[in-house]
C-alpha positions in Angstrom: 74.3 102.5 82.3 73.0 102.5 78.7 70.4 99.7 78.9 66.8 100.7 79.4 64.2 98.6 81.3 60.6 99.1 82.4 60.1 100.8 85.8 58.4 97.7 87.3 61.5 95.6 86.6 63.5 97.7 88.9 64.4 96.2 92.3 64.8 99.8 93.6 61.3 100.6 92.7 59.9 97.4 94.3 62.0 97.9 97.4 60.7 101.5 97.7 57.1 100.3 97.2 57.5 97.8 100.1 58.8 100.6 102.3 55.9 102.8 101.4 53.4 100.0 102.2 55.1 99.3 105.6 55.3 103.0 106.5 51.6 103.5 105.5 50.6 100.5 107.6 52.6 101.9 110.6 51.0 105.4 110.2 47.5 104.0 110.1 48.2 101.7 113.1 47.7 98.3 111.4 47.1 95.7 114.1 47.0 92.0 113.6 44.6 89.8 115.5 47.1 86.9 115.6 49.8 88.9 117.3 48.7 90.1 120.7 51.7 92.3 121.3 51.3 95.6 119.5 54.9 96.5 120.2 56.2 93.5 118.3 54.0 94.3 115.3 55.2 97.9 115.3 58.9 96.8 115.6 58.5 94.4 112.6 56.9 97.2 110.5 59.8 99.5 111.3 62.4 96.9 110.6 60.8 96.1 107.2 60.6 99.8 106.4 64.3 100.3 107.2 65.4 97.3 105.2 63.4 98.2 102.2 64.8 101.8 102.0 68.4 100.6 102.5 67.7 98.0 99.8 66.4 100.6 97.4 69.5 102.7 97.8 71.8 99.7 97.3 69.9 98.5 94.3 69.9 101.9 92.6 73.6 102.4 93.2 74.4 99.0 91.7 71.9 99.2 88.9 73.2 98.7 85.3 70.1 99.8 83.5 68.3 103.1 83.3 64.5 103.2 83.9 62.1 104.1 81.1 58.4 104.8 81.1 56.2 101.9 80.1 
């Protein structure tokens, strides 16, 4: 892992950002007007959060480049 790349080119960073957005939406009780079932919206947010965090771990483990500040 000797290559360097900007932080925003990292799949791990983007996956973690998606997870943070989903978690924040869940904490603040984001509701959609189009989906009448609150439980469905909550479940989808939790699934997206879990997938994004698992993805960030996998992407970081398989990474071939180190991150560098912009």
